[in-house]
VEXRO-896723 format. One record per residue (C-alpha): residue number from 1; residue in one letter; chain; x, y, z. Coordinates in pm, 1 decimal, m for minus. Example, Ala and Ser with C-alpha at 12.3 -4.5 7.8 and 13.67 -1.06 7.14 Angstrom:
BEGIN
   nr  rest  kette         x         y         z
    1     a      A    1230.0    m450.0     780.0
    2     s      A    1367.0    m106.0     714.0
end
This chain:
BEGIN
   nr  rest  kette         x         y         z
    1     m      A     704.9    m356.8    2687.7
    2     n      A     400.9    m577.7    2784.3
    3     i      A      25.7    m498.5    2700.8
    4     s      A    m112.8    m289.2    2951.1
    5     a      A    m452.2    m421.7    3172.9
    6     f      A    m680.2    m215.9    2931.7
    7     t      A    m613.0    m429.6    2623.7
    8     q      A    m846.6    m676.9    2489.1
    9     n      A    m716.6   m1050.7    2534.4
   10     e      A    m459.8   m1128.7    2278.8
   11     s      A    m577.1   m1486.4    2029.6
   12     d      A    m594.7   m1594.7    1702.1
   13     f      A    m886.9   m1459.9    1633.2
   14     p      A    m924.7   m1142.2    1453.7
   15     v      A   m1072.3    m810.3    1678.2
   16     r      A   m1417.8    m856.2    1538.8
   17     i      A   m1647.8    m988.3    1244.2
   18     y      A   m1619.1    m753.3     967.8
   19     q      A   m1788.5    m732.0     628.7
   20     l      A   m1629.5    m786.8     301.5
   21     d      A   m1547.8    m416.7     218.7
   22     d      A   m1452.3    m313.2     569.9
   23     w      A   m1072.6    m385.4     490.8
   24     i      A    m913.3    m320.5     126.9
   25     s      A    m524.0    m404.1       9.2
   26     y      A    m366.3    m219.5    m286.7
   27     k      A    m126.0    m399.3    m466.3
   28     n      A      95.6    m462.3    m813.5
   29     c      A    m177.1    m574.8   m1040.7
   30     n      A     m24.3    m553.1   m1349.2
   31     y      A      94.0    m905.2   m1406.3
   32     v      A    m241.0   m1037.5   m1511.0
   33     t      A    m309.2   m1366.7   m1533.3
   34     s      A    m650.1   m1440.1   m1595.2
   35     f      A   m1000.9   m1315.6   m1703.1
   36     t      A   m1346.2   m1426.2   m1607.4
   37     e      A   m1714.3   m1214.6   m1692.5
   38     s      A   m2057.9   m1174.9   m1510.0
   39     n      A   m2333.9   m1008.0   m1592.0
   40     e      A   m2197.3    m673.0   m1484.6
   41     y      A   m1859.0    m731.7   m1365.9
   42     i      A   m1506.1    m852.3   m1573.6
   43     y      A   m1314.1    m966.9   m1300.6
   44     f      A    m881.3    m975.7   m1365.8
   45     g      A    m722.3   m1253.9   m1204.9
   46     t      A    m405.6   m1048.1   m1120.9
   47     s      A     m37.4   m1061.3    m907.4
   48     g      A    m209.9    m888.5    m634.5
   49     g      A    m537.3   m1007.8    m611.0
   50     i      A    m891.7   m1008.9    m834.7
   51     v      A    m951.9    m672.0   m1004.2
   52     p      A   m1329.3    m570.1   m1076.4
   53     y      A   m1448.7    m354.6   m1381.7
   54     h      A   m1825.6    m305.2   m1444.1
   55     k      A   m1834.8    m314.2   m1793.0
   56     f      A   m2149.0     m89.1   m1878.8
   57     q      A   m2061.8     201.6   m1687.2
   58     h      A   m1665.1     167.0   m1701.1
   59     y      A   m1572.9     183.7   m1350.1
   60     w      A   m1306.7     m24.6   m1147.8
   61     g      A   m1374.4    m188.0    m820.2
   62     d      A   m1174.4    m210.9    m489.0
   63     p      A    m992.8    m548.3    m543.9
   64     y      A   m1020.8    m827.8    m348.2
   65     t      A    m707.9    m924.0    m138.7
   66     v      A    m627.3   m1174.3     135.5
   67     s      A    m779.1    m832.6     355.6
   68     n      A   m1088.9    m986.0     219.5
   69     g      A   m1024.4   m1357.2     285.5
   70     l      A    m869.3   m1505.4       3.8
   71     a      A    m534.0   m1750.6      95.5
   72     d      A    m363.8   m1568.1    m164.8
   73     d      A    m301.0   m1284.0    m373.4
   74     y      A    m165.8   m1455.0    m654.2
   75     i      A    m391.3   m1532.0    m859.3
   76     l      A    m361.2   m1852.6   m1143.9
   77     t      A    m660.3   m1862.4   m1281.5
   78     i      A   m1031.8   m1728.9   m1260.3
   79     l      A   m1396.2   m1830.8   m1277.3
   80     f      A   m1682.8   m1726.7   m1251.5
   81     d      A   m2011.9   m1984.8   m1278.8
   82     q      A   m2301.9   m1844.7   m1426.0
   83     s      A   m2541.6   m2101.8   m1273.6
   84     t      A   m2471.4   m2043.4    m873.4
   85     g      A   m2363.1   m1659.2    m883.2
   86     y      A   m2004.6   m1793.1    m754.3
   87     l      A   m1663.3   m1634.9    m807.8
   88     w      A   m1375.4   m1875.0    m832.7
   89     a      A   m1032.7   m1836.3    m778.0
   90     s      A    m702.2   m2098.0    m766.2
   91     h      A    m350.8   m1947.4    m609.3
   92     r      A     m82.1   m2078.9    m463.3
   93     a      A    m246.7   m2215.5    m128.4
   94     g      A    m504.0   m2385.4    m354.1
   95     v      A    m907.2   m2261.1    m436.1
   96     s      A   m1101.5   m2021.2    m329.1
   97     f      A   m1443.3   m1889.9    m354.1
   98     l      A   m1711.6   m1606.7    m297.3
   99     n      A   m2062.8   m1653.8    m291.7
  100     p      A   m2203.2   m1380.0    m357.9
  101     t      A   m2402.9   m1325.9     m44.8
  102     a      A   m2092.4   m1403.2     180.1
  103     d      A   m1925.5   m1137.2     365.6
  104     a      A   m1595.2   m1329.4     325.4
  105     w      A   m1407.1   m1559.0      50.6
  106     e      A   m1393.5   m1966.1     153.6
  107     n      A   m1084.8   m2137.6      84.8
  108     t      A    m955.4   m2464.7       0.6
  109     s      A    m627.1   m2602.7     m31.9
  110     n      A    m472.9   m2821.1    m303.3
  111     e      A    m439.2   m3070.6     m57.0
  112     s      A    m803.7   m3083.1      45.6
  113     f      A    m905.7   m3248.3    m362.1
  114     d      A    m626.0   m3411.3    m350.4
  115     v      A    m368.1   m3206.2    m572.6
  116     i      A     m12.9   m3290.1    m531.4
  117     r      A     180.6   m3080.2    m321.1
  118     d      A     363.0   m2832.6    m475.2
  119     n      A     142.9   m2883.3    m767.1
  120     k      A     m40.5   m2552.6    m912.8
  121     i      A    m374.5   m2546.5   m1039.6
  122     v      A    m361.0   m2367.1   m1390.0
  123     r      A    m700.9   m2364.0   m1542.9
  124     l      A   m1077.3   m2364.2   m1365.5
  125     g      A   m1365.2   m2482.3   m1563.4
  126     v      A   m1737.9   m2553.6   m1524.6
  127     i      A   m1953.3   m2943.4   m1571.6
  128     n      A   m2288.7   m2964.1   m1480.1
  129     s      A   m2309.3   m2868.0   m1125.6
  130     s      A   m1951.8   m2896.2   m1071.6
  131     i      A   m1651.6   m2689.7   m1051.6
  132     c      A   m1299.4   m2859.3   m1288.4
  133     v      A    m943.0   m2751.0   m1181.6
  134     m      A    m667.2   m2837.1   m1364.4
  135     s      A    m296.8   m2925.4   m1242.3
  136     s      A      m7.2   m2795.5   m1368.2
  137     v      A      87.4   m3165.6   m1480.0
  138     g      A    m235.2   m3216.7   m1652.7
  139     q      A    m434.3   m3353.3   m1384.4
  140     i      A    m848.4   m3273.9   m1368.2
  141     k      A    m993.5   m3273.5   m1075.4
  142     i      A   m1357.0   m3225.9    m997.3
  143     i      A   m1563.1   m2994.0    m653.2
  144     d      A   m1858.9   m2928.2    m551.9
  145     n      A   m1980.7   m2632.0    m718.0
  146     r      A   m2174.1   m2441.7    m378.0
  147     f      A   m1956.7   m2569.3     m97.8
  148     g      A   m1634.8   m2674.7    m277.4
  149     y      A   m1615.6   m3054.1    m157.2
  150     y      A   m1360.2   m3305.4    m332.4
  151     q      A   m1578.3   m3476.7    m565.2
  152     g      A   m1254.6   m3722.6    m735.6
  153     s      A   m1095.7   m3763.5   m1086.5
  154     y      A   m1239.3   m3664.3   m1438.2
  155     d      A   m1139.6   m3900.0   m1664.3
  156     d      A   m1358.8   m3805.4   m1925.3
  157     d      A   m1309.4   m3622.9   m2237.5
  158     d      A   m1220.0   m3276.1   m2101.7
  159     n      A   m1352.6   m3129.7   m2406.9
  160     s      A   m1669.3   m3099.1   m2247.8
  161     i      A   m1542.1   m2872.5   m1967.8
  162     s      A   m1632.5   m2520.1   m2047.7
  163     w      A   m1284.9   m2335.9   m1927.4
  164     a      A   m1211.3   m2009.0   m1789.6
  165     i      A   m1016.0   m1773.1   m2046.0
  166     s      A    m636.3   m1775.4   m1888.4
  167     r      A    m252.2   m1765.6   m2001.1
  168     l      A    m299.3   m2064.7   m2201.6
  169     d      A    m549.2   m1985.8   m2453.3
  170     p      A    m334.7   m1828.2   m2782.6
  171     i      A    m265.8   m1463.8   m2869.0
  172     p      A    m421.3   m1334.1   m3198.7
  173     s      A    m164.2   m1093.4   m3398.7
  174     i      A    m234.6    m748.5   m3285.8
  175     e      A       9.2    m525.0   m3568.9
  176     n      A    m323.9    m342.1   m3737.7
  177     y      A    m428.1    m228.1   m3368.9
  178     t      A    m380.5     137.0   m3209.3
  179     i      A    m296.5     196.6   m2827.9
  180     n      A    m333.9     480.4   m2598.2
  181     q      A     m67.3     714.3   m2547.0
  182     p      A     233.4     674.2   m2424.2
  183     y      A     247.0     352.5   m2594.5
  184     r      A     308.6     190.2   m2925.3
  185     i      A     294.4     m86.5   m3096.2
  186     d      A     561.4    m196.6   m3330.6
  187     g      A     509.4    m450.6   m3654.5
  188     r      A     603.3    m737.3   m3427.0
  189     g      A     311.3    m701.5   m3189.0
  190     i      A     543.6    m588.2   m2902.5
  191     i      A     369.4    m321.9   m2711.8
  192     y      A     642.4     m74.4   m2592.2
  193     d      A     620.6     292.7   m2357.9
  194     d      A     794.3     625.8   m2386.0
  195     n      A    1089.4     473.3   m2257.0
  196     f      A    1141.6     194.0   m2526.3
  197     q      A    1026.3     m53.6   m2237.5
  198     e      A     912.8    m380.8   m2441.3
  199     y      A     592.2    m554.5   m2278.6
  200     s      A     380.4    m891.3   m2436.4
  201     i      A      33.7    m905.4   m2453.4
  202     n      A      m4.5   m1228.9   m2239.3
  203     l      A    m441.3   m1243.1   m2207.6
  204     f      A    m663.1   m1116.1   m2503.0
  205     y      A   m1011.9   m1223.1   m2524.4
  206     s      A   m1319.0   m1029.1   m2786.9
  207     d      A   m1702.0   m1085.8   m2594.1
  208     k      A   m2023.1   m1084.3   m2818.8
  209     r      A   m2037.0    m702.4   m2806.7
  210     l      A   m1678.3    m728.4   m2964.1
  211     d      A   m1530.2    m518.8   m2629.6
  212     i      A   m1140.5    m690.6   m2586.0
  213     y      A   m1041.1    m766.8   m2198.7
  214     g      A    m678.7    m916.7   m2101.6
  215     g      A    m319.1    m825.9   m1997.8
  216     i      A      10.4    m707.8   m2080.9
  217     w      A     207.8    m893.7   m1897.5
  218     g      A     397.1    m623.7   m1600.3
  219     l      A     229.7    m350.8   m1798.5
  220     g      A    m134.8    m371.0   m1685.7
  221     i      A    m489.3    m471.7   m1767.0
  222     l      A    m630.1    m424.7   m2097.5
  223     t      A    m912.6    m303.9   m2258.1
  224     g      A   m1025.5    m226.9   m2594.8
  225     d      A   m1285.9    m264.1   m2913.1
  226     l      A   m1240.7    m495.5   m3198.2
  227     n      A   m1452.5    m287.5   m3411.3
  228     v      A   m1191.7     m41.6   m3455.4
  229     k      A    m939.5    m236.1   m3327.2
  230     i      A    m833.1      m7.7   m3061.5
  231     l      A    m676.8     m88.9   m2711.9
  232     k      A    m607.9      93.9   m2371.0
  233     v      A    m367.3       6.9   m2117.7
  234     h      A    m479.0      47.1   m1743.5
  235     s      A    m191.2      15.5   m1451.5
  236     f      A    m339.9    m121.8   m1111.5
  237     g      A    m164.3     m95.8    m773.2
  238     p      A     167.4      37.1    m669.1
  239     l      A     484.3     m46.9    m853.7
  240     q      A     564.1    m214.0    m522.5
  241     n      A     409.5    m387.9    m252.5
  242     k      A     655.1    m311.5      37.7
  243     i      A     516.5      33.5     102.1
  244     s      A     784.9     249.3     304.8
  245     a      A     591.8     587.0     315.2
  246     f      A     307.3     735.9     182.8
  247     s      A     165.8    1082.9     170.4
  248     l      A    m231.5    1168.3     187.4
  249     t      A    m436.9    1447.3      95.9
  250     d      A    m778.9    1493.1      11.3
  251     n      A    m808.0    1350.9    m332.5
  252     r      A    m470.0    1147.3    m371.3
  253     i      A    m206.0     902.0    m247.3
  254     i      A     149.2     841.5    m286.7
  255     t      A     347.5     598.1    m217.6
  256     g      A     678.4     495.0    m224.4
  257     s      A     889.9     179.5    m131.6
  258     l      A    1204.9     m19.5     m82.9
  259     e      A    1344.3    m199.0    m372.4
  260     s      A    1204.0    m561.0    m402.0
  261     a      A    1137.5    m882.0    m619.5
  262     s      A     787.4    m810.8    m617.9
  263     s      A     789.8    m588.7    m977.0
  264     a      A    1058.1    m495.2   m1190.4
  265     r      A    1000.2    m153.9   m1206.5
  266     t      A    1034.5     101.9    m912.7
  267     g      A     955.2     432.8    m806.8
  268     i      A     681.6     680.8    m703.9
  269     s      A     277.1     564.6    m740.4
  270     t      A      17.6     777.5    m706.9
  271     l      A    m371.6     673.8    m679.9
  272     d      A    m684.3     922.8    m731.8
  273     i      A    m877.9     816.3    m508.7
  274     e      A   m1205.3     898.7    m655.6
  275     s      A   m1126.2     789.9   m1018.3
  276     g      A    m907.0     461.7    m886.3
  277     q      A    m665.6     595.9   m1165.0
  278     w      A    m246.6     513.8   m1083.2
  279     t      A      30.6     705.6   m1228.1
  280     y      A     392.5     597.5   m1179.1
  281     y      A     716.0     816.8   m1183.2
  282     e      A     959.7     558.3   m1265.3
  283     n      A    1320.6     649.6   m1085.7
  284     k      A    1539.9     503.7   m1373.5
  285     f      A    1372.1     720.1   m1581.3
  286     i      A    1362.2    1045.8   m1395.9
  287     p      A    1771.1    1156.2   m1320.7
  288     e      A    1617.6    1349.5   m1014.4
  289     l      A    1454.5    1067.5    m856.8
  290     a      A    1806.0     878.0    m848.3
  291     s      A    1650.6     595.4    m589.0
  292     a      A    1400.2     347.3    m559.5
  293     n      A    1437.0     338.7    m218.7
  294     v      A    1217.1     589.3     m50.2
  295     f      A    1186.7     717.8     321.0
  296     d      A     914.3    1000.0     386.7
  297     i      A     687.6    1186.4     124.2
  298     f      A     523.9    1489.8     170.1
  299     e      A     311.1    1734.6     m38.6
  300     d      A     322.4    2039.3      84.8
  301     k      A      m8.5    2355.8      28.2
  302     s      A     116.0    2420.2    m302.9
  303     g      A     100.3    2084.3    m430.3
  304     n      A     478.4    2013.6    m444.8
  305     i      A     575.4    1669.4    m372.4
  306     w      A     897.0    1623.4    m160.4
  307     i      A    1057.3    1260.0    m159.0
  308     g      A    1315.2    1146.3      83.9
  309     t      A    1558.8     824.5     m74.4
  310     d      A    1920.5     673.4      26.4
  311     l      A    2030.7     915.4    m250.6
  312     g      A    1908.2    1303.0    m166.7
  313     l      A    1563.1    1502.6    m165.5
  314     s      A    1382.9    1497.7    m446.7
  315     i      A    1125.1    1795.8    m537.4
  316     y      A     821.9    1720.8    m801.8
  317     n      A     648.1    2057.3    m932.2
  318     e      A     332.4    1868.9   m1044.2
  319     s      A     232.3    2161.4   m1216.7
  320     k      A     533.3    2257.7   m1392.3
  321     n      A     622.7    1865.8   m1430.1
  322     r      A     906.3    2005.5   m1329.5
  323     w      A    1177.2    1785.2   m1123.5
  324     k      A    1430.8    1891.2    m872.3
  325     r      A    1713.1    1676.4    m682.9
  326     l      A    1896.9    1831.5    m399.0
  327     s      A    2234.1    1650.1    m205.9
  328     m      A    2513.1    1744.9       3.0
  329     a      A    2680.5    1919.7    m266.5
  330     q      A    2348.1    2148.9    m188.6
  331     g      A    2396.3    2158.1     191.1
  332     l      A    2210.0    1871.8     277.7
  333     r      A    2376.6    1704.0     610.7
  334     d      A    2355.1    1355.0     416.3
  335     e      A    2245.9    1194.8     134.7
  336     t      A    1952.2     978.1     320.1
  337     i      A    1655.4    1143.4     415.5
  338     w      A    1442.0     987.8     675.4
  339     t      A    1161.9    1242.8     784.9
  340     i      A    1024.7    1573.3     581.7
  341     t      A     768.6    1832.8     713.5
  342     v      A     665.4    2160.4     532.8
  343     d      A     573.8    2453.2     718.9
  344     d      A     450.6    2712.0     518.9
  345     t      A     765.0    2805.8     367.2
  346     i      A     994.3    2622.4     580.1
  347     a      A    1075.2    2280.5     498.1
  348     w      A    1236.8    2095.5     769.4
  349     i      A    1514.4    1812.8     654.5
  350     g      A    1567.8    1537.5     912.6
  351     t      A    1911.7    1268.3     802.1
  352     p      A    2121.8    1026.8     965.1
  353     l      A    2369.3    1336.6    1056.1
  354     g      A    2185.9    1585.7    1139.7
  355     l      A    1918.4    1890.9    1006.4
  356     n      A    1823.7    2073.3     750.4
  357     k      A    1610.5    2383.5     720.5
  358     i      A    1521.8    2484.2     356.1
  359     y      A    1322.0    2817.9     261.0
  360     t      A    1126.0    2703.7     m10.0
  361     p      A    1060.0    3011.9    m228.9
  362     t      A    1464.9    3055.5    m343.9
  363     m      A    1522.7    2660.3    m197.9
  364     k      A    1815.4    2811.7      62.0
  365     i      A    1966.6    2543.8     258.3
  366     k      A    2095.6    2604.9     590.2
  367     r      A    2224.5    2339.6     833.9
  368     l      A    2119.3    2366.8    1200.1
  369     f      A    2224.9    2170.3    1475.4
  370     l      A    2029.0    2149.8    1826.4
  371     s      A    2308.9    2147.7    2068.6
  372     r      A    2568.2    2380.4    2143.3
  373     d      A    2879.1    2127.3    2071.5
  374     k      A    2746.6    2110.9    1738.4
  375     r      A    2697.7    1703.7    1753.1
  376     h      A    2596.3    1517.9    1533.3
  377     m      A    2221.5    1328.7    1575.9
  378     k      A    2025.3    1103.5    1408.0
  379     i      A    1701.6    1253.3    1274.2
  380     y      A    1410.2    1051.2    1289.4
  381     k      A    1104.9    1250.9    1311.6
  382     i      A     949.5    1606.4    1271.1
  383     i      A     627.0    1731.5    1346.3
  384     c      A     500.4    2036.9    1327.7
  385     d      A     235.9    2155.9    1530.2
  386     q      A      73.8    2570.8    1596.5
  387     d      A     355.1    2657.9    1834.0
  388     f      A     619.7    2365.7    1768.8
  389     v      A     834.9    2179.1    1568.1
  390     w      A     868.3    1884.8    1740.4
  391     i      A    1213.9    1702.6    1674.8
  392     g      A    1281.9    1322.9    1753.4
  393     t      A    1629.1    1231.9    1740.2
  394     d      A    1850.4     978.5    1873.5
  395     n      A    1924.7    1191.8    2158.6
  396     g      A    1603.5    1209.6    2314.2
  397     l      A    1290.3    1469.8    2241.4
  398     y      A    1382.3    1815.9    2132.1
  399     s      A    1132.7    2128.9    2006.9
  400     v      A    1189.6    2463.2    1841.1
  401     d      A     950.0    2741.6    1915.5
  402     k      A     802.4    2888.4    1566.5
  403     l      A     797.2    3242.2    1666.0
  404     t      A    1132.8    3277.2    1906.4
  405     r      A    1316.0    2965.1    1749.7
  406     n      A    1396.3    2892.2    2110.6
  407     v      A    1532.1    2524.8    2121.8
  408     e      A    1396.8    2323.3    2435.6
  409     h      A    1517.7    1951.7    2502.9
  410     y      A    1362.0    1675.6    2714.3
  411     d      A    1432.6    1351.1    2913.5
  412     m      A    1154.6    1073.5    2854.3
  413     n      A     881.9    1199.8    3147.2
  414     g      A     879.9    1535.4    2942.0
  415     k      A    1124.4    1764.5    3206.8
  416     r      A    1383.9    1974.9    3078.5
  417     k      A    1691.0    1908.1    3002.0
  418     d      A    1997.0    2107.4    2867.1
  419     i      A    2054.7    2122.9    2543.2
  420     d      A    2387.6    1900.7    2542.7
  421     a      A    2262.5    1655.3    2785.7
  422     t      A    2302.4    1264.9    2703.7
  423     i      A    1933.9    1095.5    2690.8
  424     a      A    1970.1     717.1    2604.7
  425     s      A    1640.7     748.4    2431.2
  426     d      A    1523.5     705.7    2041.6
  427     i      A    1205.1     923.8    1917.3
  428     k      A    1130.7     741.0    1599.4
  429     a      A     752.1     852.8    1585.3
  430     i      A     532.0    1191.1    1645.5
  431     t      A     197.6    1285.4    1586.1
  432     s      A      m7.9    1608.2    1683.0
  433     g      A    m412.6    1715.0    1739.0
  434     d      A    m573.7    1965.4    1783.5
  435     s      A    m471.0    1990.7    2122.2
  436     i      A    m220.1    1743.9    2209.8
  437     t      A     128.6    1601.1    2053.3
  438     v      A     206.7    1268.3    2097.3
  439     i      A     559.9    1121.5    2149.6
  440     s      A     623.9     731.8    2111.4
  441     q      A     913.3     618.5    2338.6
  442     y      A    1091.2     259.7    2399.8
  443     d      A     882.0     297.7    2774.6
  444     g      A     526.8     429.5    2637.8
  445     l      A     376.2     743.0    2524.9
  446     l      A     431.1    1085.9    2600.8
  447     s      A     163.3    1329.8    2528.1
  448     y      A     237.5    1763.6    2569.7
  449     n      A     m90.0    1933.5    2632.2
  450     h      A     m81.2    2231.6    2407.7
  451     i      A    m326.2    2435.8    2687.2
  452     l      A    m170.8    2324.7    3003.4
  453     k      A     148.2    2378.7    2842.4
  454     d      A     275.8    2074.0    3036.0
  455     f      A     375.2    1685.6    2963.0
  456     e      A     166.7    1368.7    3086.5
  457     k      A     289.5     974.6    3004.4
  458     y      A      31.4     768.3    2914.0
  459     p      A      m1.8     387.3    3124.0
  460     q      A     m90.1     222.9    2765.5
  461     f      A     261.8     m14.4    2664.4
  462     i      A     267.4    m207.4    2341.2
  463     d      A     503.9    m488.6    2283.4
  464     a      A     603.1    m365.0    1977.3
  465     q      A     844.6    m134.7    1769.5
  466     v      A     623.5     226.5    1705.4
  467     l      A     740.5     267.4    1385.2
  468     d      A     443.9     601.5    1299.3
  469     m      A     103.5     740.4    1445.8
  470     d      A    m188.4     977.6    1360.7
  471     m      A    m488.3    1066.1    1587.9
  472     t      A    m768.8    1243.0    1538.6
  473     e      A    m993.4    1379.6    1828.1
  474     n      A   m1010.7    1082.0    2139.5
  475     y      A    m795.1     806.1    1953.0
  476     i      A    m427.9     725.8    1787.8
  477     w      A    m333.5     499.8    1551.2
  478     l      A      34.4     315.5    1614.9
  479     a      A     167.9     143.8    1321.8
  480     t      A     451.2     m71.2    1460.8
  481     d      A     647.7    m372.0    1371.0
  482     n      A     365.4    m620.9    1485.7
  483     g      A      34.6    m485.4    1293.6
  484     v      A    m147.7    m200.3    1426.3
  485     y      A    m293.3     m72.7    1775.1
  486     l      A    m568.6     167.0    1825.0
  487     i      A    m580.8     367.8    2150.3
  488     r      A    m900.8     514.8    2302.5
  489     l      A    m766.2     812.1    2487.8
  490     n      A   m1037.7     839.8    2722.8
  491     d      A   m1058.3     504.3    2866.6
  492     f      A    m689.6     342.7    2704.0
  493     y      A    m861.1      98.8    2578.9
  494     i      A    m657.9     m66.4    2263.1
  495     e      A    m736.3    m318.3    1968.0
  496     h      A    m468.3    m507.6    1812.8
  497     y      A    m484.6    m517.9    1447.7
  498     l      A    m312.7    m810.3    1201.1
  499     p      A    m315.7    m977.6     890.1
  500     r      A    m544.4   m1217.6    1028.9
  501     d      A    m814.3    m865.8    1069.1
  502     g      A    m734.7    m736.2     702.8
  503     l      A    m366.4    m627.0     679.3
  504     a      A    m195.4    m624.1     380.9
  505     g      A      65.8    m738.7     588.4
  506     y      A     249.6    m718.6     981.2
  507     f      A     597.7    m500.1     937.5
  508     v      A     363.3    m173.5     920.2
  509     n      A     570.6     163.8     812.7
  510     k      A     312.3     431.1     771.5
  511     v      A       1.5     513.0     883.8
  512     r      A    m258.3     792.2     820.8
  513     i      A    m613.6     852.0     920.5
  514     d      A    m884.7     976.4     605.0
  515     g      A   m1193.1    1082.0     782.8
  516     d      A   m1403.5     706.9     827.8
  517     y      A   m1109.2     540.9     676.7
  518     v      A    m745.3     481.8     782.5
  519     w      A    m464.0     380.2     541.9
  520     f      A    m171.2     192.6     621.6
  521     g      A     138.9     153.0     427.2
  522     t      A     296.0    m260.1     463.0
  523     d      A     585.2    m457.5     341.2
  524     q      A     276.3    m622.4     169.0
  525     g      A      96.2    m366.7      18.6
  526     l      A    m114.9     m48.3     105.7
  527     s      A    m463.5    m185.1     250.8
  528     r      A    m775.6     111.1     408.5
  529     y      A    m952.1      20.8     690.6
  530     n      A   m1301.8     130.5     721.6
  531     w      A   m1298.6     200.3    1115.1
  532     r      A   m1528.3     416.9    1210.5
  533     q      A   m1794.5     226.1    1175.8
  534     y      A   m1679.2      68.5    1473.2
  535     a      A   m1499.6     353.2    1659.4
  536     n      A   m1796.8     406.1    1904.7
end
């Protein structure tokens, strides 16, 4: 497919020049590598970016990642320069710094200041009007503290350098400390959780007020009080960065992933949007959540969380803290659950082998067939609007009238076909608005008008596979295997967003609109974009 003549010209440049906080991405930040302190904030360098913490008002700021201009997310060491107000960070790609008046980070590669290829910068420090960088083989270089220019090697005594706190600093004994529930500290100073998983403190610092800051490797960020020897763990970011599914409500996001090597821990992650608090449900400790591979998540109006995995359907009743798992043994068509929609008291479940309907008050499962010959169909997507249940399959588009239960079958132009007819079309993405429902097909978009009761093909085509869609008023967002697209429906103008704009990754599995913001589940993290200020 080719982008239509209405779209903007593709280039190596972003769609527009952004402000620093237009794009935010959340990644696993539970591997803390370093720490620095400014007048107001504590900054933690982590495996998923830089996490700010307001030390007086005690709240977490949005993380700095590649979405804000950093060249890399895996922060090796971090430094706040009190003389300039600049925030410095080293990572696998080199060194970055943020001028407090700037709208983006500036980046310098290791080669720019003569650090040996494949060498890492493991410490940052200050001396006079220069920033010192130490490589993993002990080289010390100095760079200008305002512009990042390479100034040469440093051969004097490094004791005169004021180094930032990092993992290279010693850790005190913590056997006599207490820590927040559900964690414990044993006689060895090892921290373990309620599942007896062991973790070690890898970063520890107390400031002049005797406040404690640090990190517990793989568990999260550490704060505390040296006066009373109390520690507190703060988890930050999703368990896995490869976001395959998420559910968005007014106050929280629930994310699921496909197993990857980004973290040893797997499962479901929830973010309370207002407080910034993350909560985890690790699948290896929940028998009813049998797999870490999640394909869809749906939170119903009762607050139950429905999770589709490759080992059945998991349902979590949060108010009762109770899990339930349904599988083929209870009547599901397949163990793999690709799509879930709950409409009033009916849950519609799509699998690679067909369709299920669950009556939620009793959890009774029924197998449904969309054709008279009862053929197996791959059910990719299910969406409910005010009149119909729309079902995307490997045999085209079906609808079920919610009142009469009448089943209709459509070709790629929206023409009715016999329900047993063969349609060579995979329908993997559907979204519904107030007046239209939009269906993605291999040759473009098909729209059903709820008022006129007819279909219309849109002229806009994109050179990517559409994986998910969401719409509001006059706009529709398309998540694809090559970034995301925003289409303005009244004139079919298209904008194409990629990681150069602020997306965490190219492969975008899910998209959900949240008022002025839009959220994306990518293969490299969860991203949020403040899109409304530019939409008009």
